[in-house]
N, C-alpha and C positions, 0 to 999 in steps of 0.2 A: 516577373517584374519585367515591364516593356521597358527596353533598352531605349529607344528613340522613338519621339513623336516628331514627324513634319507635318507645319500646319501651311497651307496654301491658300489664301483668300482669293476669292475672285466674284467680288458682290455679293449672292445670297451664299453661295456655296462655301464649303470648306471642304479641303481634301487631306486627310491624315493620312500617313505612312506609319502604319504599326511595324515596329519590328522587335519582333517578342524572344521572353526570354523567362518562358514560363513553365514548370515543369509541367502541371496539367494540361496545358493546352500545346505550347508547340514552342521550341527552339531555333531561332535564327530563319524566322519567317517575315516577311515584308507583306504586309496585307494594307489595301489601299482602301480607303472608304470615303465614301460622301457624305456629308450630312445639308441637308436641304432644309432651309426656313420657310415655313408659310406665311402667306402674306399678312396677317394676322401674330404672327410671332411679337412680343416673347407670348401673348395670351394663349396659344396653341403651341405643342410641341415641335422642334424639327424633327426629323428621319434621319436615321442614320443608314447608309446600305454600304456591307462591304463590295468593292468590283473584283475581288480576289477572290479566288473560291475558298471559303472557310468550313469548316466540318466542325460545329460545335451546338451543342444543345438551345443555346439560346441566338441562332442565329438561322432565318428561316432560308430554304435551299435557294432563295432568289437574293442572298445577301443580307436582306431587310435584318436590323439588331432589333431584339424582342427585351427589353429592361424597361422598369416599372416608370422610372422618370420619363420616357420617352410615350406613355400610354396617355390619352387626352386625360385633361382636368377633371376632378369630381368621384363620385363612387363608382366600384369598377360592377360593371352591370353581371360579372359570374362572383361576386363576392370574395376572389382571392384576393385582392390588393384592397389595402387601407386609400384612401383619397387623399393624405399625408404620403403617400409613397407614389403618387403619379406624380405628374409634370407640375410644375407651380412656376410662374414668371420669375421667381427669384433664381430659378436653374440658370447656369452660364453655361459656353463649351466647354469649359475646364469641368464644370461639375458632370457634364456629361461624359467627357471623357475618360474622366476619374471612374465613372461608373463601370463604362466598358471595358476597363483595364482591369478591375475587380471582376466582373463576371467575364473573362476571358480567362483567368486564372482560375476562378472558383465559379463555375455552371453550375445553376440552377435547374436539376432535371426535373423538381416538382412543377413545373410547368412551362415545358417545351417548346420551344417554337418548330423545331426539328427533332419530331418524336424518334424517328430512327438513331440519331446521334445520341438521344437521350438514354434509348433502350442499350446504344451498345456501351456509353459511359457508365452507366449500371451494372453491365452485365458481362462485358466483354472488352474491358479495359485495352487489351491487347490488339484488338480488332481496332477500337476506338483511335488508339495511336498511332497505327500503321495508315489510316486515313488522314490523320492529321498531317503525319510525315510524309502523303503523297501532296496536299496542299502547300506545306511550308517548300518542297524541292518545286514545285510548280511557279510558286509564288518567289524562289530564288530565280529561275528561268526567266522570268519576266522582268529582270534588275535591266 
C-alpha cells in the first residue's frame, strides 16, 4: 500500500512523491515522479516518469511508466491490449495514480517495459528485491 502521495502542481506538471509500503515492491521508499500533459490533453494521455531510480518490470530504465491507460487511445498495434484498457479522456490524475499504485504492488511481467526487471521478478525474486532495496536506500538518501 502507498502510505502517502504528495501532489505539487505547477501549471502543466504534477510532481508525485510515492512513499511506498508495498510487499512486492518496496517499503519506505520515496519515489519522485512527474506527470506531463500534452497540448491536446485530455484527448491524448499524459506521460508519467519517475525521477528517482525505480527497478520495476513496468518502468523503463529512463523512469517512464508503462501502463495501459497511458497508452494512446484506440486499438493496440501489437494486439496485446484492448482499446478499452488504453487512454480515454475520462481518465483523471486520480485514476492514473491509482493505476500506478496498483502497478507498483502487482507488476505485469507479461508485457514488461524493463525486460531484465521482469525476468528477475519471475526467476530470481531475491535478486529483484536486492535491487529494489538499493533504489529504496538511494531514495531515502535524497530526502
